[in-house]
N, C-alpha and C positions, 0 to 999 in steps of 0.2 A: 502493497499498500504506499503509496507515493505522498511523500510529508510535506503539505502548504505552510506549513510550521514556519518555516525560516523569513518570508515574505513574511507572512503576517507579523512576523517577531519586528520584523524592521521595520513596518507602516508601524506599528504601537510603540516601538521604543523612540520614533521621533517624536511621536508623543508626551514621551516620560522626558523624553531632551528638553521640552522646551516648557517646564517645568507646570505640571498640573499645581491648581489652587489646594492650602493646605485648609481644606475646614476645620480642623481639628486636630490637637497632637496629644492628646490622652491618651491613648490606645497605644501608640509604642512609646509615649514616656513610661507607661506602667508597666511596660515591659522593659525598659533601661532597667530602672528603681528596682522591680523587682527581681531583675535578672534570671526571670524563668519566664518561656515562649508556651504556650498551653498550648496544643495541639489535637485536637479530635479530628478518631482518626478509624473508620467500620472495618469489619473482617472481609476481606475479599483478597484473597491471595491474586497477585503477586503486591501488590498495594500493602497491604498489611496481614498478617496471619499472626496466630500466638503457634511458638517453636515448642517443643517438647518440654522445654523448661520450665514452661510459663512467663517465658515473656518476647513483649511482640519484637518482629521481625519485619521485611518487605521494604519496596520501594520509597512508601511515604514517609517511614522509619526514618530512612538514611536520608529522605530530603528536612526531613523537620529536625535532624541533628544538624545536618552543617547548615541550616537554614538559622536556628538557635545559635551557631556555632559564631557564625557570622555579625549577628547583635552581640554577641558576648552575652552571652544566657545560655542556661539551660535548659533542652528539651522535656517538658512533661507530656506526654500524651497519656489522650482520653478513649479507650476505647467502648463503640456505643455502636448501636443501630443507626441510620441515617436520621429517622423522624429525632430520636434522643440530643444528639449533635447539633442538632438545627435548634434545636431548645435552649438547650447548655449555652448555643453560641448566642441567642438573642435572650439570654440570661445572665450574660457576662463570664459566663463559668469558660468557657474558653476563646481563645484572641484569633483561633480560624481552624477553618477543618481544611485539613489535609484528605481527602477519601476518591480524587479520581472523580470527581462530581462531573457532570457533565455539561455545561452551559446550554443554562434553558433557559426563553423568557418566562414561564413561569417559577422559575427558583433567581432569578433576579430581580422578583418582588419581593424573596423573601434576605437576601445578600447580596453584597455587592462580591461581586466575582477577580481575579485578579484577570493578566494576560494570560490567552494560554500555554500551558508548560507543558500537554501530552496530547498526543491526535489518537484516539480511537473509532470504534465503532460498533454498533451491532448485530448480532446475526443471533443463527439459532445452532446448537449442540443438541443432536436428537439421537432416539435409541436405533441402533443399525437395523432392526427385524420388530416389531412391520414398519420400512419404510416408504413412504408414498413416490409414487414414481414424478420423476422431473426434478431438478436441478434449482427451483424458484421457491419465493412463499408463499405463492396459493396453491402448489401443492398440500401445505402444513394449515391453512386459513379452511379447514374442512369443518362442520355438525361433530364430526366422529371424533375428532382432534382437541387431547387435552394440552395445553402448553404451558408453561409456569413461569412466574416473574419472582422477584423478589419484591417485596415490598419497599416504594419509597427510592427505588432503582430508575433511573431516563430508560429502561427495557421498558417497565410498569408504565412509565408515564405515556407511552408512545403504544402498549400493545392493544388495547382497544380499537385503535384505529389500526393497523396493521392487521390486527387478526379476528376481525369484526364478526366473522363466520365460526370459529370455534370459543369451546371453555379454555380461557382465560384464566388458568389459576393460581392466587394470591397467597404463595408462603412467607415467613417471615424471614426468612434468613438464607445464604448462604446454601450451611448445610444441610437444611431442610428440600432443598431443589436439588441437591443432586441425588439424597435420597428420594425423592419421587421420581426422578428419572430413572434413576439406578432400580427402586424395585417396580418399576414398568407401571406404576402407576399415572403417568406422563410421559405422552410421543414425547415433546421435545423442552428444550428450556430456552427462554427469550434471553439474550444478556449480551454482557461485555467480550469484543474479538478476543481478550487472553483468556478471560474467564474460561468461554465457551473451549478454546484453546487446550488450557492446561488438562480440563477435565475429559476431552477425546483421549487426550495421549496418554490419560493415566489407565483409560479403560477402553483400549482400541478394537478388543472381542466387542461390545456392546454398545457403543457409540458410536456416530459420525459426525460429520461436520458438512451438512450439505449443502448450502450454496457455497455458489465461487467467489462470490465478495459481501462485501458488510452490506446492509441494507440500507442501513442510514451511517453516513457517518459524524463523529460528535471529535468535539475536544473536551480537555478539561481543564479546570484553572482550582486556584486557589479562593477558599469562601469566606469574608469575612463579615460583622456587622454591619448594618448600614450607615452610613455617618465616616465610618471610623477612617477617613481618607487618606491619615497622616501610616496607615500600618498597610494601605493600600497601595500608597503610591511608593512604601519600602519594597514592597513585594513585587510591584513590578519592577522597580527597577534592579531590584534581585535576578529575574527570573529573565532577562535580559542579560545580565552582566554572567549567569550560571549558565545561559547557550553560548556565549560569546567564546567563555574558556572553555567547553566541552564537559562541562559536571552532570549537566542534563543529558546530554546525548547519549554522557559513557554510564551515567544511573539505568537511563531506560534501556541499554542494548543489555547491561548485567542484568536486572531484571525480567524483559521481557522478552531476550533474545537469546538467553541461558538458561537450562531447566537443572542445573545441579544442584538451584537453592530449593527443589523440591523434598530432599532426601530430609530437609528439615519440616517439613508439615506435620501436621497434629494424623492421626489414623484419619483413615479417611470413614465418611458417615455408614452405618447401617442401615441396609435396605429395609 
């Protein structure tokens, strides 16, 4: 999948260079004084997962740790479902959400997004048998098809439109989606491309990636509370800088181009 992020970042970086107005500085000042960056993360490998020792690992953990270091602070991670993270951000209990959040107009009414730092898309991971004929989403958009989505994810928000004829079943989290699919209670899971690839790779005899390309492409941003312009300005400048010095491209390659880290995943869900 060809990335359009470099051109987008050049345009957005120019806006940062012009200097955006600082509506308030309290959020950034609080981080400096507290010397702690409170980062909300969600359990979606490889963005974030809990290793067998009970410690969080993943792309967002490395990103948050480096971001905190650059701020002269320590990273403090709050692992929770997405709905709880949005609520915690609104209450001021965390400084930002780093959870591979796809930028959407609906979410932009709740939070303010940084410029994109990751490019992905939405696809299906499906049972190998019974498999509908055809390699288009229409083959799965049938009344007899049960498709699972995880609550509060980007995929859940677009499922009703994409799969209006199928039975869309909302489950609370990633393990529940895996369990439904592996037990045969669902034909497919509508999710992000990295998640779909990871699950299909872990269960090659049972699961396939039936579509030739992502259904919808998306970009992800870091989310901050509305009005927290000082933190948002810093995040935008940080993303531009960390793309330029290859930290973010290298981090992406490490977590999304290599599967050695899968040995650190917890035991798979039991159907």
